Structures are given as structure tokens and as C-alpha cells.
N, CA, C and O atoms as CSV, one atom per row, in Angstrom:
chain,resi,resn,atom,element,x,y,z
A,1,MET,N,N,-11.748,-17.364,0.621
A,1,MET,CA,C,-11.275,-17.633,-0.731
A,1,MET,C,C,-11.720,-16.492,-1.637
A,1,MET,O,O,-12.877,-16.074,-1.604
A,2,ILE,N,N,-10.807,-16.004,-2.428
A,2,ILE,CA,C,-11.090,-14.905,-3.343
A,2,ILE,C,C,-11.552,-15.473,-4.683
A,2,ILE,O,O,-10.935,-16.385,-5.234
A,3,LYS,N,N,-12.646,-14.916,-5.192
A,3,LYS,CA,C,-13.092,-15.279,-6.535
A,3,LYS,C,C,-12.405,-14.345,-7.523
A,3,LYS,O,O,-12.184,-13.172,-7.223
A,4,ALA,N,N,-12.072,-14.857,-8.681
A,4,ALA,CA,C,-11.333,-14.074,-9.678
A,4,ALA,C,C,-12.046,-12.768,-10.018
A,4,ALA,O,O,-11.386,-11.748,-10.216
A,5,GLY,N,N,-13.367,-12.775,-10.092
A,5,GLY,CA,C,-14.125,-11.574,-10.428
A,5,GLY,C,C,-14.010,-10.466,-9.401
A,5,GLY,O,O,-14.243,-9.300,-9.720
A,6,GLU,N,N,-13.655,-10.813,-8.172
A,6,GLU,CA,C,-13.506,-9.803,-7.129
A,6,GLU,C,C,-12.213,-9.012,-7.294
A,6,GLU,O,O,-12.113,-7.877,-6.828
A,7,LEU,N,N,-11.232,-9.602,-7.949
A,7,LEU,CA,C,-9.936,-8.945,-8.135
A,7,LEU,C,C,-9.983,-8.116,-9.414
A,7,LEU,O,O,-9.423,-8.510,-10.437
A,8,ARG,N,N,-10.647,-6.976,-9.354
A,8,ARG,CA,C,-10.857,-6.185,-10.565
A,8,ARG,C,C,-10.107,-4.852,-10.574
A,8,ARG,O,O,-10.292,-4.045,-11.485
A,9,HIS,N,N,-9.272,-4.618,-9.577
A,9,HIS,CA,C,-8.486,-3.387,-9.513
A,9,HIS,C,C,-7.012,-3.723,-9.739
A,9,HIS,O,O,-6.440,-4.538,-9.015
A,10,LYS,N,N,-6.410,-3.105,-10.728
A,10,LYS,CA,C,-4.985,-3.338,-11.014
A,10,LYS,C,C,-4.185,-2.305,-10.218
A,10,LYS,O,O,-4.251,-1.108,-10.497
A,11,ILE,N,N,-3.430,-2.781,-9.224
A,11,ILE,CA,C,-2.631,-1.886,-8.395
A,11,ILE,C,C,-1.157,-2.028,-8.755
A,11,ILE,O,O,-0.726,-3.048,-9.292
A,12,GLU,N,N,-0.405,-0.993,-8.451
A,12,GLU,CA,C,1.050,-1.040,-8.595
A,12,GLU,C,C,1.653,-1.074,-7.212
A,12,GLU,O,O,1.313,-0.245,-6.368
A,13,VAL,N,N,2.535,-2.011,-6.967
A,13,VAL,CA,C,3.307,-2.031,-5.729
A,13,VAL,C,C,4.672,-1.469,-6.095
A,13,VAL,O,O,5.320,-1.929,-7.035
A,14,GLN,N,N,5.097,-0.462,-5.330
A,14,GLN,CA,C,6.381,0.174,-5.599
A,14,GLN,C,C,7.342,-0.053,-4.449
A,14,GLN,O,O,6.939,-0.210,-3.296
A,15,LYS,N,N,8.622,-0.068,-4.787
A,15,LYS,CA,C,9.688,-0.288,-3.812
A,15,LYS,C,C,10.666,0.882,-3.906
A,15,LYS,O,O,10.949,1.376,-4.997
A,16,TYR,N,N,11.180,1.321,-2.752
A,16,TYR,CA,C,12.148,2.418,-2.695
A,16,TYR,C,C,13.536,1.824,-2.888
A,16,TYR,O,O,14.018,1.075,-2.038
A,17,VAL,N,N,14.180,2.156,-4.004
A,17,VAL,CA,C,15.455,1.525,-4.346
A,17,VAL,C,C,16.541,2.561,-4.625
A,17,VAL,O,O,16.262,3.718,-4.941
A,18,ARG,N,N,17.781,2.110,-4.498
A,18,ARG,CA,C,18.940,2.952,-4.839
A,18,ARG,C,C,19.199,2.835,-6.339
A,18,ARG,O,O,19.210,1.742,-6.906
A,19,VAL,N,N,19.408,3.992,-6.961
A,19,VAL,CA,C,19.728,4.028,-8.388
A,19,VAL,C,C,20.849,5.031,-8.615
A,19,VAL,O,O,21.079,5.921,-7.795
A,20,LYS,N,N,21.530,4.881,-9.715
A,20,LYS,CA,C,22.562,5.855,-10.083
A,20,LYS,C,C,21.988,6.775,-11.145
A,20,LYS,O,O,21.385,6.324,-12.120
A,21,ASN,N,N,22.186,8.081,-10.940
A,21,ASN,CA,C,21.706,9.036,-11.936
A,21,ASN,C,C,22.716,9.172,-13.070
A,21,ASN,O,O,23.720,8.460,-13.109
A,22,GLU,N,N,22.441,10.094,-13.993
A,22,GLU,CA,C,23.281,10.221,-15.187
A,22,GLU,C,C,24.726,10.635,-14.901
A,22,GLU,O,O,25.599,10.425,-15.743
A,23,VAL,N,N,24.996,11.225,-13.716
A,23,VAL,CA,C,26.373,11.591,-13.352
A,23,VAL,C,C,27.017,10.571,-12.429
A,23,VAL,O,O,28.124,10.789,-11.936
A,24,GLY,N,N,26.337,9.466,-12.193
A,24,GLY,CA,C,26.907,8.407,-11.376
A,24,GLY,C,C,26.660,8.532,-9.887
A,24,GLY,O,O,27.151,7.716,-9.107
A,25,GLU,N,N,25.894,9.555,-9.477
A,25,GLU,CA,C,25.574,9.701,-8.059
A,25,GLU,C,C,24.480,8.713,-7.680
A,25,GLU,O,O,23.568,8.441,-8.461
A,26,GLU,N,N,24.588,8.189,-6.480
A,26,GLU,CA,C,23.586,7.242,-6.006
A,26,GLU,C,C,22.455,8.005,-5.325
A,26,GLU,O,O,22.690,8.801,-4.415
A,27,THR,N,N,21.228,7.757,-5.771
A,27,THR,CA,C,20.042,8.365,-5.174
A,27,THR,C,C,19.030,7.260,-4.904
A,27,THR,O,O,19.241,6.106,-5.278
A,28,LYS,N,N,17.927,7.623,-4.251
A,28,LYS,CA,C,16.853,6.658,-4.008
A,28,LYS,C,C,15.583,7.175,-4.664
A,28,LYS,O,O,15.312,8.375,-4.672
A,29,GLU,N,N,14.815,6.248,-5.212
A,29,GLU,CA,C,13.546,6.623,-5.826
A,29,GLU,C,C,12.587,5.437,-5.798
A,29,GLU,O,O,12.994,4.285,-5.649
A,30,TRP,N,N,11.295,5.755,-5.946
A,30,TRP,CA,C,10.276,4.710,-5.996
A,30,TRP,C,C,10.255,4.122,-7.397
A,30,TRP,O,O,10.221,4.852,-8.387
A,31,GLN,N,N,10.276,2.782,-7.474
A,31,GLN,CA,C,10.197,2.087,-8.757
A,31,GLN,C,C,9.146,0.986,-8.677
A,31,GLN,O,O,8.873,0.432,-7.612
A,32,LEU,N,N,8.566,0.687,-9.835
A,32,LEU,CA,C,7.576,-0.380,-9.916
A,32,LEU,C,C,8.202,-1.702,-9.483
A,32,LEU,O,O,9.272,-2.080,-9.960
A,33,TYR,N,N,7.520,-2.400,-8.574
A,33,TYR,CA,C,7.956,-3.727,-8.136
A,33,TYR,C,C,7.089,-4.793,-8.808
A,33,TYR,O,O,7.607,-5.720,-9.430
A,34,LYS,N,N,5.767,-4.655,-8.679
A,34,LYS,CA,C,4.825,-5.610,-9.282
A,34,LYS,C,C,3.515,-4.897,-9.604
A,34,LYS,O,O,3.130,-3.949,-8.920
A,35,LYS,N,N,2.835,-5.364,-10.652
A,35,LYS,CA,C,1.449,-4.977,-10.911
A,35,LYS,C,C,0.610,-6.180,-10.526
A,35,LYS,O,O,0.883,-7.299,-10.962
A,36,ILE,N,N,-0.413,-5.953,-9.709
A,36,ILE,CA,C,-1.170,-7.061,-9.126
A,36,ILE,C,C,-2.667,-6.762,-9.213
A,36,ILE,O,O,-3.091,-5.625,-9.003
A,37,TRP,N,N,-3.458,-7.780,-9.523
A,37,TRP,CA,C,-4.911,-7.647,-9.453
A,37,TRP,C,C,-5.326,-7.715,-7.991
A,37,TRP,O,O,-4.822,-8.541,-7.230
A,38,ALA,N,N,-6.256,-6.832,-7.603
A,38,ALA,CA,C,-6.609,-6.722,-6.190
A,38,ALA,C,C,-8.071,-6.338,-6.007
A,38,ALA,O,O,-8.743,-5.893,-6.938
A,39,LYS,N,N,-8.533,-6.521,-4.799
A,39,LYS,CA,C,-9.838,-6.028,-4.361
A,39,LYS,C,C,-9.530,-4.853,-3.440
A,39,LYS,O,O,-8.909,-5.028,-2.392
A,40,PHE,N,N,-9.959,-3.666,-3.827
A,40,PHE,CA,C,-9.620,-2.439,-3.112
A,40,PHE,C,C,-10.874,-1.934,-2.411
A,40,PHE,O,O,-11.911,-1.748,-3.047
A,41,ALA,N,N,-10.782,-1.710,-1.102
A,41,ALA,CA,C,-11.957,-1.265,-0.353
A,41,ALA,C,C,-11.563,-0.312,0.758
A,41,ALA,O,O,-10.450,-0.366,1.283
A,42,ASN,N,N,-12.495,0.561,1.105
A,42,ASN,CA,C,-12.306,1.433,2.256
A,42,ASN,C,C,-12.488,0.568,3.488
A,42,ASN,O,O,-13.541,-0.047,3.656
A,43,ALA,N,N,-11.499,0.509,4.342
A,43,ALA,CA,C,-11.563,-0.331,5.550
A,43,ALA,C,C,-11.769,0.544,6.770
A,43,ALA,O,O,-11.024,0.444,7.745
A,44,ASN,N,N,-12.767,1.395,6.719
A,44,ASN,CA,C,-12.989,2.341,7.805
A,44,ASN,C,C,-13.350,1.654,9.111
A,44,ASN,O,O,-13.472,2.318,10.140
A,45,ILE,N,N,-13.522,0.340,9.093
A,45,ILE,CA,C,-13.739,-0.392,10.333
A,45,ILE,C,C,-12.552,-0.206,11.259
A,45,ILE,O,O,-12.681,-0.306,12.479
A,46,ARG,N,N,-11.381,0.068,10.667
A,46,ARG,CA,C,-10.195,0.327,11.464
A,46,ARG,C,C,-9.970,1.820,11.648
A,46,ARG,O,O,-8.998,2.228,12.284
A,47,GLY,N,N,-10.878,2.652,11.084
A,47,GLY,CA,C,-10.715,4.094,11.213
A,47,GLY,C,C,-10.674,4.489,12.677
A,47,GLY,O,O,-11.310,3.862,13.524
A,48,GLN,N,N,-9.928,5.522,12.958
A,48,GLN,CA,C,-9.810,5.948,14.347
A,48,GLN,C,C,-9.513,7.430,14.394
A,48,GLN,O,O,-9.030,8.013,13.423
A,49,LEU,N,N,-9.808,8.036,15.536
A,49,LEU,CA,C,-9.455,9.431,15.739
A,49,LEU,C,C,-8.125,9.493,16.444
A,49,LEU,O,O,-7.868,8.721,17.368
A,50,GLU,N,N,-7.289,10.390,16.022
A,50,GLU,CA,C,-6.015,10.531,16.709
A,50,GLU,C,C,-5.766,12.004,17.009
A,50,GLU,O,O,-6.200,12.887,16.268
A,51,GLN,N,N,-5.070,12.247,18.095
A,51,GLN,CA,C,-4.718,13.605,18.473
A,51,GLN,C,C,-3.503,14.028,17.662
A,51,GLN,O,O,-2.480,13.344,17.664
A,52,ALA,N,N,-3.615,15.149,16.973
A,52,ALA,CA,C,-2.481,15.665,16.203
A,52,ALA,C,C,-2.488,17.180,16.321
A,52,ALA,O,O,-3.408,17.848,15.850
A,53,ALA,N,N,-1.473,17.700,16.943
A,53,ALA,CA,C,-1.331,19.147,17.127
A,53,ALA,C,C,-2.577,19.744,17.760
A,53,ALA,O,O,-3.077,20.775,17.309
A,54,GLU,N,N,-3.068,19.110,18.787
A,54,GLU,CA,C,-4.219,19.533,19.589
A,54,GLU,C,C,-5.524,19.590,18.806
A,54,GLU,O,O,-6.460,20.272,19.224
A,55,LYS,N,N,-5.602,18.897,17.693
A,55,LYS,CA,C,-6.880,18.805,16.986
A,55,LYS,C,C,-7.093,17.364,16.563
A,55,LYS,O,O,-6.138,16.626,16.321
A,56,LYS,N,N,-8.346,16.977,16.477
A,56,LYS,CA,C,-8.665,15.605,16.091
A,56,LYS,C,C,-8.749,15.522,14.575
A,56,LYS,O,O,-9.400,16.345,13.932
A,57,THR,N,N,-8.088,14.530,14.019
A,57,THR,CA,C,-8.154,14.297,12.580
A,57,THR,C,C,-8.501,12.835,12.343
A,57,THR,O,O,-7.978,11.944,13.013
A,58,ALA,N,N,-9.375,12.602,11.399
A,58,ALA,CA,C,-9.761,11.227,11.085
A,58,ALA,C,C,-8.713,10.616,10.169
A,58,ALA,O,O,-8.274,11.244,9.206
A,59,LYS,N,N,-8.323,9.411,10.470
A,59,LYS,CA,C,-7.368,8.682,9.632
A,59,LYS,C,C,-8.136,7.523,9.009
A,59,LYS,O,O,-8.655,6.664,9.721
A,60,ILE,N,N,-8.208,7.500,7.707
A,60,ILE,CA,C,-8.982,6.471,7.020
A,60,ILE,C,C,-8.038,5.390,6.518
A,60,ILE,O,O,-7.038,5.670,5.857
A,61,PHE,N,N,-8.374,4.165,6.842
A,61,PHE,CA,C,-7.575,3.020,6.415
A,61,PHE,C,C,-8.242,2.354,5.223
A,61,PHE,O,O,-9.468,2.331,5.112
A,62,TYR,N,N,-7.430,1.821,4.346
A,62,TYR,CA,C,-7.911,1.091,3.186
A,62,TYR,C,C,-7.395,-0.334,3.273
A,62,TYR,O,O,-6.260,-0.580,3.683
A,63,LYS,N,N,-8.247,-1.262,2.881
A,63,LYS,CA,C,-7.870,-2.675,2.889
A,63,LYS,C,C,-7.788,-3.132,1.439
A,63,LYS,O,O,-8.736,-2.983,0.668
A,64,ILE,N,N,-6.649,-3.686,1.089
A,64,ILE,CA,C,-6.438,-4.206,-0.258
A,64,ILE,C,C,-6.206,-5.705,-0.128
A,64,ILE,O,O,-5.299,-6.144,0.579
A,65,VAL,N,N,-7.032,-6.483,-0.814
A,65,VAL,CA,C,-6.931,-7.942,-0.749
A,65,VAL,C,C,-6.329,-8.435,-2.066
A,65,VAL,O,O,-6.795,-8.088,-3.151
A,66,ILE,N,N,-5.281,-9.254,-1.940
A,66,ILE,CA,C,-4.625,-9.842,-3.110
A,66,ILE,C,C,-4.441,-11.337,-2.862
A,66,ILE,O,O,-4.578,-11.810,-1.734
A,67,ARG,N,N,-4.132,-12.065,-3.912
A,67,ARG,CA,C,-3.775,-13.474,-3.715
A,67,ARG,C,C,-2.504,-13.523,-2.878
A,67,ARG,O,O,-1.730,-12.566,-2.874
A,68,PHE,N,N,-2.283,-14.617,-2.175
A,68,PHE,CA,C,-1.164,-14.704,-1.231
A,68,PHE,C,C,0.168,-14.380,-1.887
A,68,PHE,O,O,0.511,-14.892,-2.953
A,69,ARG,N,N,0.903,-13.511,-1.210
A,69,ARG,CA,C,2.277,-13.177,-1.594
A,69,ARG,C,C,3.062,-12.982,-0.313
A,69,ARG,O,O,2.567,-12.388,0.645
A,70,SER,N,N,4.283,-13.482,-0.298
A,70,SER,CA,C,5.131,-13.307,0.880
A,70,SER,C,C,6.213,-12.257,0.644
A,70,SER,O,O,7.017,-11.980,1.534
A,71,ASP,N,N,6.234,-11.670,-0.557
A,71,ASP,CA,C,7.305,-10.736,-0.906
A,71,ASP,C,C,6.936,-9.261,-0.758
A,71,ASP,O,O,7.734,-8.397,-1.119
A,72,ILE,N,N,5.759,-8.955,-0.243
A,72,ILE,CA,C,5.344,-7.565,-0.054
A,72,ILE,C,C,5.429,-7.228,1.426
A,72,ILE,O,O,5.004,-8.009,2.277
A,73,ASP,N,N,5.989,-6.044,1.727
A,73,ASP,CA,C,6.148,-5.652,3.128
A,73,ASP,C,C,5.858,-4.163,3.324
A,73,ASP,O,O,5.499,-3.461,2.379
A,74,THR,N,N,6.017,-3.699,4.546
A,74,THR,CA,C,5.652,-2.328,4.906
A,74,THR,C,C,6.658,-1.274,4.444
A,74,THR,O,O,6.441,-0.085,4.675
A,75,THR,N,N,7.744,-1.678,3.803
A,75,THR,CA,C,8.670,-0.692,3.235
A,75,THR,C,C,8.216,-0.261,1.844
A,75,THR,O,O,8.806,0.639,1.246
A,76,MET,N,N,7.168,-0.902,1.331
A,76,MET,CA,C,6.667,-0.634,-0.015
A,76,MET,C,C,5.439,0.263,0.052
A,76,MET,O,O,4.958,0.597,1.135
A,77,ARG,N,N,4.940,0.648,-1.115
A,77,ARG,CA,C,3.717,1.445,-1.180
A,77,ARG,C,C,2.887,0.988,-2.367
A,77,ARG,O,O,3.372,0.267,-3.239
A,78,VAL,N,N,1.612,1.422,-2.392
A,78,VAL,CA,C,0.676,1.049,-3.449
A,78,VAL,C,C,0.252,2.310,-4.192
A,78,VAL,O,O,-0.001,3.344,-3.573
A,79,VAL,N,N,0.174,2.224,-5.517
A,79,VAL,CA,C,-0.374,3.301,-6.333
A,79,VAL,C,C,-1.600,2.737,-7.036
A,79,VAL,O,O,-1.538,1.695,-7.689
A,80,TYR,N,N,-2.726,3.454,-6.889
A,80,TYR,CA,C,-3.973,3.015,-7.516
A,80,TYR,C,C,-4.837,4.244,-7.776
A,80,TYR,O,O,-4.993,5.092,-6.897
A,81,GLY,N,N,-5.386,4.342,-8.950
A,81,GLY,CA,C,-6.297,5.435,-9.276
A,81,GLY,C,C,-5.670,6.812,-9.136
A,81,GLY,O,O,-6.351,7.774,-8.781
A,82,GLY,N,N,-4.374,6.911,-9.414
A,82,GLY,CA,C,-3.700,8.196,-9.322
A,82,GLY,C,C,-3.361,8.629,-7.908
A,82,GLY,O,O,-2.869,9.738,-7.698
A,83,LYS,N,N,-3.619,7.765,-6.937
A,83,LYS,CA,C,-3.315,8.075,-5.538
A,83,LYS,C,C,-2.285,7.088,-5.006
A,83,LYS,O,O,-2.156,5.968,-5.499
A,84,THR,N,N,-1.554,7.533,-3.985
A,84,THR,CA,C,-0.495,6.716,-3.403
A,84,THR,C,C,-0.842,6.394,-1.959
A,84,THR,O,O,-1.323,7.253,-1.220
A,85,TYR,N,N,-0.594,5.142,-1.560
A,85,TYR,CA,C,-0.950,4.651,-0.231
A,85,TYR,C,C,0.257,4.005,0.438
A,85,TYR,O,O,0.962,3.202,-0.175
A,86,ASN,N,N,0.490,4.360,1.697
A,86,ASN,CA,C,1.502,3.671,2.503
A,86,ASN,C,C,0.969,2.307,2.902
A,86,ASN,O,O,-0.211,2.185,3.230
A,87,ILE,N,N,1.796,1.294,2.882
A,87,ILE,CA,C,1.412,-0.014,3.412
A,87,ILE,C,C,1.799,-0.017,4.889
A,87,ILE,O,O,2.981,-0.040,5.231
A,88,ASP,N,N,0.790,0.007,5.758
A,88,ASP,CA,C,1.025,0.064,7.202
A,88,ASP,C,C,1.119,-1.313,7.843
A,88,ASP,O,O,1.818,-1.497,8.839
A,89,HIS,N,N,0.413,-2.278,7.266
A,89,HIS,CA,C,0.394,-3.625,7.849
A,89,HIS,C,C,0.112,-4.636,6.743
A,89,HIS,O,O,-0.710,-4.386,5.862
A,90,VAL,N,N,0.788,-5.769,6.792
A,90,VAL,CA,C,0.582,-6.864,5.838
A,90,VAL,C,C,0.148,-8.086,6.634
A,90,VAL,O,O,0.810,-8.476,7.596
A,91,ASP,N,N,-0.979,-8.695,6.228
A,91,ASP,CA,C,-1.536,-9.811,6.981
A,91,ASP,C,C,-1.803,-11.004,6.067
A,91,ASP,O,O,-2.519,-10.882,5.073
A,92,ASN,N,N,-1.229,-12.150,6.403
A,92,ASN,CA,C,-1.526,-13.416,5.731
A,92,ASN,C,C,-2.824,-13.904,6.375
A,92,ASN,O,O,-2.806,-14.472,7.467
A,93,ASP,N,N,-3.949,-13.681,5.692
A,93,ASP,CA,C,-5.266,-13.940,6.276
A,93,ASP,C,C,-5.376,-15.354,6.837
A,93,ASP,O,O,-5.263,-16.337,6.103
A,94,LYS,N,N,-5.593,-15.441,8.124
A,94,LYS,CA,C,-5.774,-16.701,8.864
A,94,LYS,C,C,-4.597,-17.661,8.697
A,94,LYS,O,O,-4.728,-18.856,8.964
A,95,GLU,N,N,-3.457,-17.148,8.259
A,95,GLU,CA,C,-2.238,-17.952,8.056
A,95,GLU,C,C,-2.471,-19.136,7.112
A,95,GLU,O,O,-1.837,-20.181,7.254
A,96,LEU,N,N,-3.380,-18.966,6.152
A,96,LEU,CA,C,-3.715,-20.048,5.219
A,96,LEU,C,C,-2.952,-19.980,3.899
A,96,LEU,O,O,-3.068,-20.884,3.070
A,97,ASN,N,N,-2.179,-18.924,3.697
A,97,ASN,CA,C,-1.434,-18.730,2.451
A,97,ASN,C,C,-2.345,-18.717,1.223
A,97,ASN,O,O,-1.988,-19.231,0.163
A,98,ILE,N,N,-3.534,-18.118,1.385
A,98,ILE,CA,C,-4.482,-17.990,0.280
A,98,ILE,C,C,-4.614,-16.530,-0.145
A,98,ILE,O,O,-4.554,-16.217,-1.334
A,99,GLU,N,N,-4.795,-15.635,0.837
A,99,GLU,CA,C,-4.896,-14.215,0.540
A,99,GLU,C,C,-4.007,-13.404,1.468
A,99,GLU,O,O,-3.725,-13.792,2.602
A,100,THR,N,N,-3.581,-12.275,0.949
A,100,THR,CA,C,-2.812,-11.319,1.741
A,100,THR,C,C,-3.631,-10.046,1.826
A,100,THR,O,O,-4.140,-9.561,0.816
A,101,HIS,N,N,-3.760,-9.502,3.035
A,101,HIS,CA,C,-4.461,-8.243,3.244
A,101,HIS,C,C,-3.433,-7.156,3.496
A,101,HIS,O,O,-2.572,-7.292,4.365
A,102,LEU,N,N,-3.526,-6.079,2.732
A,102,LEU,CA,C,-2.658,-4.919,2.919
A,102,LEU,C,C,-3.508,-3.810,3.534
A,102,LEU,O,O,-4.500,-3.391,2.938
A,103,TYR,N,N,-3.134,-3.336,4.705
A,103,TYR,CA,C,-3.837,-2.225,5.347
A,103,TYR,C,C,-3.023,-0.970,5.089
A,103,TYR,O,O,-1.858,-0.883,5.477
A,104,CYS,N,N,-3.644,0.001,4.432
A,104,CYS,CA,C,-2.913,1.162,3.924
A,104,CYS,C,C,-3.573,2.469,4.345
A,104,CYS,O,O,-4.753,2.504,4.693
A,105,THR,N,N,-2.787,3.544,4.305
A,105,THR,CA,C,-3.314,4.893,4.501
A,105,THR,C,C,-2.918,5.732,3.294
A,105,THR,O,O,-1.847,5.555,2.714
A,106,LEU,N,N,-3.811,6.651,2.932
A,106,LEU,CA,C,-3.582,7.532,1.798
A,106,LEU,C,C,-2.480,8.524,2.129
A,106,LEU,O,O,-2.471,9.109,3.213
A,107,ILE,N,N,-1.549,8.718,1.198
A,107,ILE,CA,C,-0.505,9.732,1.352
A,107,ILE,C,C,-1.059,11.026,0.777
A,107,ILE,O,O,-1.464,11.073,-0.385
A,108,GLU,N,N,-1.075,12.072,1.588
A,108,GLU,CA,C,-1.600,13.354,1.126
A,108,GLU,C,C,-0.695,13.931,0.050
A,108,GLU,O,O,0.523,13.755,0.085
A,109,GLU,N,N,-1.307,14.624,-0.912
A,109,GLU,CA,C,-0.521,15.242,-1.978
A,109,GLU,C,C,0.433,16.259,-1.394
A,109,GLU,O,O,0.090,16.985,-0.461
A,110,GLY,N,N,1.625,16.309,-1.944
A,110,GLY,CA,C,2.613,17.266,-1.472
A,110,GLY,C,C,3.426,16.777,-0.289
A,110,GLY,O,O,4.352,17.461,0.146
A,111,VAL,N,N,3.094,15.599,0.244
A,111,VAL,CA,C,3.851,15.040,1.361
A,111,VAL,C,C,4.884,14.089,0.787
A,111,VAL,O,O,4.538,13.154,0.066
A,112,TYR,N,N,6.144,14.322,1.100
A,112,TYR,CA,C,7.219,13.470,0.601
A,112,TYR,C,C,7.224,12.184,1.392
A,112,TYR,O,O,7.225,12.215,2.623
A,113,ASN,N,N,7.227,11.075,0.723
A,113,ASN,CA,C,7.190,9.770,1.383
A,113,ASN,C,C,8.489,9.038,1.123
A,113,ASN,O,O,8.857,8.797,-0.027
A,114,GLU,N,N,9.178,8.687,2.186
A,114,GLU,CA,C,10.452,7.972,2.056
A,114,GLU,C,C,10.415,6.673,2.792
A,114,GLU,O,O,11.401,5.936,2.793
């Protein structure tokens, strides 16, 4: 059970949507979906080493805990503290419909995320 005081980080959940620009062309862009109070933590318990281009790089996972929501999925992303995070996994904690855990990875600056 989450205590209200633990949810002290205001995160933005964004969704990739189709929009029409000023000339009527259809494009896609990230738009605000919801602003949600959350508990944001480094979840390095899931950290792992992976082989990438013959060198080992550490991938750090972040765990974001929010009150239960069924409308957030892995096609969305989180913006918090000026940084952007991919949502890699969404978990309804213990299937109790009380909290949702978002497991995310930081998107490096300059990397286009679609």
C-alpha cells in the first residue's frame, strides 16, 4: 500500500500521437497524456550488463510506483526532472489493483525515440 507522502514526484506520461501540422500534413509527436504523482527510485536491482558492440555497458533501470492505472502501457514514456525514460514494463503489483510499477530506462540525450 502506498502512503500519500511517498508519492512526492510529479511525472509526465507522454503518448506518441498523430497530429496535423499547419499545412495539413499528418506527423507524429510526443504529447502529454497525464501528470501523475509518483514514487521515483533507481531500481538497479534489475540492473544488468549487456554485450553491445563488443563492449560491456551497464543499463540502469528505474522503478516508478504510482497508484493503480490500467491505461498506461509500454508505447508511452515518462518525463521527470528534465529527463526522458522509456517504459519497458508495466506491472500491476501482485494483481491487487492498488499500485502500478513502471520499469523504465533513461533515454540518452540526442537519441531519437519513436
